[in-house]
N, C-alpha and C positions, 0 to 999 in steps of 0.2 A: 543149285544152279541159278545163275543170273539170267535176266530177260533175253539178251542176245544169244547167250549160250544155249538157252532152251529152244529158241527159234531155230538156231543152227542144227541142233540135235533133231528137232522135229522134221526139218527139211531133209536131212541126211537119212533119217528113217524112211521118209516117203520115197526118196530116190532108191533106197535099198529095195523097197516093195515094188517100185516101177521096174527095176531090173528083173526081179522074179516074175512079175506079170508079163514081161516081154518074152519070157521063156528061158532065161539064163539063171545061173546060180550066183546070187550076189555075194556068196561066201567064197567062191572059187578064187584062186590065185589070179591076179590081174584085175579083178573087179572089187575085191574087198575094200580098197581105198577109193574107189571111183566116186561114191557119194560125196566124200570130202573134196575131191578134186573138182567135181561138177559145181559144188557150192562155191568154192574159191574162184572158179572160172566165171561164174555168173556175177559174182561181186565185182570182178574186173570188167566184164562186158558192160556193166551198168554203172560204172563209176561216174558217168555224166550227171547222175542224180545228186551227187555230192559236191557239185560246183554250180556256178552261174556262168554258163558259157559266154554270154554276151560281154561279161566283164573283161574278157581277154582283149577286147577291142578298145578298152578305155585308155590304154597307153598310146598316146598320139603325138604327132610331130607337126609343127607348122611348116607346111611346104606350099609354095606357090605353084600349084598344079590343079587345074580344074577340067582336065580331060580324062578320058577313059583309062582306068587301071584294071588290068585283068590278072587274076591268079587262077590258073587252070590245073586240072589233073590232080586235085587234092584227093588222095585215096582215103576211103573210110570203110569201116565195118560196123554193122548194126545188127539188131535182132528184131525181126518182125513181131509186132505185138500180138498177132493173131495165132501164131504157131511157135513162137520162140525160135524160129528157123533163121539162120543168118541171111542177111542181104548185104551186098558190098558193091562198091563202085567208085565213081569219081564225081567230085563237085567242081564246077567252074563258076567263078565269081567275077563279075564286072561291076565296077562302081565309079561314079564321078564324084570326087571329093568336093567338099565345100571349102572349109578352111584348114582341115587337118587330114592327115593320113595316119595309118597305123602300121606297125611292123608287119611284114609279110607273113612271118611265122604265126602271128596271132590268128590269122584266118584258119590255119590248120588246127590250132588248139581249139578254136571256137567250134569248128566243124566236128571235131572229135567229141567235144562236150555234149553236143546235141545227138550225135550218132550213138554214143555209148549210153543209150536208154532203150527201153522198149519203144519201137517206132513204127511209123508208116512213112514211106518215102515222101508223100505229099506234105505231111507235117514237117518233116526234116527240112524240106526245101523252103517252106514258109518261115520256119524259125530262123534259118540262116539269113534269108533276105530281110526279115524284120530286124534282126540284131544289127546288121550292117547299116540299115536305114536309120534306125533309132540311135545307136551309139555313135556313129560317125556323122550324123546329120547330113548324109550324102545327098547330092543333087539327084542322083539316080542310082538304082541298083538292079542288076539282073543276075539271077542264079539259075544254073542248069545242073540237074543231078541225073546221072546215068547209073543204073544199077541192075545187077542180076539178083534175083530172089530165089533162094533155095526152096521156099514154100511153093514155087511154081516150077523150078528147074529140077529139083531132086525128089519131089513127092507130088501127089495129086496128078495134075495133067502131064507133068514130066516133059516140059519143053525146054531142053537143055540150053538152047541158044537164045532164048527170049531175054530181052532186056527191057527196062522201063525207063523212060525219060520224063522228067517233070521240070517245070520252070516257074519262076516267080519274077515279077517285074515291079519296080517301085519308081516313083518320081519321073524323071525325064524319059526313062525307058518305056513308060506306059504310053507316052504321047508320040514317040518317034519310032516309026518302023525302020527308018534308016539307021538309027542307033542300035536297035535290036539286031538288025542284019549285020552291022559291023561287028558286034560282039560275037554273034554266031559264026561268022566267017573266020574270026580270029581264034576261036577255040577249036576249030576243025583241024 
């Protein structure tokens, strides 16, 4: 067996044991192929490790626009690095271009690239803001992420309606409460 095949077999054997430890029979109909399906799902959930998300923003266009651009309600799904429990929500991006803009779909691809990793919401927010700031050389960037975390909603404290909001600001947004307020009012 080759290296990756051995790793996959080891993980699937561990998942088999986990099913048994939880109290079910990993050999019963419906569960016997579950370790393979879980492994395959985790490789999909974490495909962001196999790309450089910021590179999606490198396709740019010269546009004479140096005012606020907002892309809101970008849906994402991620996995909490502490419990491997899902968290999901929406990302709202505002930026003030310098000389270039990027295609709007590039923001969704970049968000997915960072979200499809083991994450915490705070890091996700920072990575998105830094990528836009650095790759687009933006005059200002503001990112707001709103998410529900199953590690809080579905286990532990079990507060089903709890959501978490994080933000990051760069450039002109750091210095202007008026600009931050404009962005926040437009994403509502």
